[in-house]
N, C-alpha and C positions, 0 to 999 in steps of 0.2 A: 796485601796482608795487612791487617789493621794491628795496630800496637794494642797489646793486652794490658789493661789497668791494673797496677800492683801499687804495693806499698810505696810512699813517697821515697825518693832518692835522697841520700843524705852523703855529705862528704866521707871519703874514706871507706866507702861500701864497695864491694864488687858487683859489678854489673855486666851485662852482655848484650850484644847486638845478634841476632839470630838471622841467618841467610838461608832460607829454603827455596830452591828453584828446581824446576824440572831438568835444566841444563847442566846442573853442576852438583857437586857433593854438598850434604849439609854442612855448615860452617857455624862456629860461634867465635865471636871476637870478644874476649873477656878483658874488662879494663877496671881500673880503680877510680873512683869518683873523686876529683881534687876539688871541685866547687860546683854548686847548683845555683843557677841564676833564674829563680821562679818567674819573675816578671817577662823576662825573655823567653821563657820556657826552653832554656838551654841548659846543657850539662858539659862542663869541661871534665874530661876524662883521660887518663893515662893508659893506653893499653898494656896488656900484661902478656896475654897469649891468643894465639889462634889455634882453635880446636877443628879438626876436620874428620869426619866420618866417611867410611867407603860410600862410593857412588852408589846410587839406587840401580838396580838391574835393568829395569825396562820401564816403558811408558806405563805399564799397568800400576807398578809400584810408585812412579812419580805421580800418578792420578790420585792415590790414597794417602801420600805424605804431604804435608802434615795432618795427621789425624787429631781431633781435639782430645784433650786429657780432662775429663770432666773434674777430676779431683783438684787440678791446678787452675783450670780454666785457661790454659795457655796452649800454643801449639806444642806437638810432640811429633818426634821422627817415626813413630809407630810402636807396636805393642813390645817388641823385643829390643826398643832402643836403650842403650846403657850410656848416659851422658857421661860416665867417669871413665869411659874407655874409647876415646877417638882413635882412629887409626893414624892420624898425624898431629903432632903438637908443635907449633912453632913459637920461639921466644920472641915477643915484641917490646920487651922493656926498653930497647933502645930507639924505638920508632917515635913517628911525632904524636904529639897529643891530639884530641878531637875535641871539637866544639860542635855538639851534636843537639838535635832536639831531645829534650829530655823524655818524652813519651815514647820514644822509640826504644829505650833502654829498659831491659828487664832486670830485676835484682836477682842475682845469683844465689843459689843454695849452697850454704857450707858444705854440704854433703857432696855436693856436684864438684865444688872448686878445690877443696883441701887436697883429694887425690891427684888433681891435675897439676897443682902448684908443687906437690911432692914429687910428681913424675917430671916435671919441668926441671926442678932443682937438681935430680938425679941425672939429667941429661949431661953428656960430657963435653957436647959442643957449646962453646961460649956464643953470646948474642952478637950478632953482625947488624951493626946499624943500618948498612945499605939495604940488607935482606930485610930488615924489619919495616924499613920504610917502604920497599917495594910491596910487601905483603899487606901492610896498612893501607896503601894506594890501591892496590887491586881488589882488596875487600870492599873499600868504599866504593869504587866504580861499580863493582858488581851488585851491591845493596843498593845504591840509588838507581841503576837501570832496571833492577828487578821489581821497582815500586810502579 
């Protein structure tokens, strides 16, 4: 999967990494940009949350997702996909920071992120540093093995 060119990333923006594979449910790791290092083409980001959607039902659906979204020119999970309603949302605020190639991040839309942040805030379970670390590590391994 090629990264999609978007607006330049700036500190304090919300960005995400998207993981789309035939083997696993679609996921997005949302993070706040701490710093951007243009000469190294790196971004220092602090994870906020991991959003996961229901797994695709079969190989037919896996073959057509992601579909191209011509309006945004970026991958999309399909015509009925609603990015504000993941089936699972995990708090990663106590997880490790990422130093990641900046071209792999996509700038998140406010209309996608704000409902997720509100839902995360309304969650009664406090953030668990060990669980956050585990989820970030698992996402990182899956992301790089899918490339």
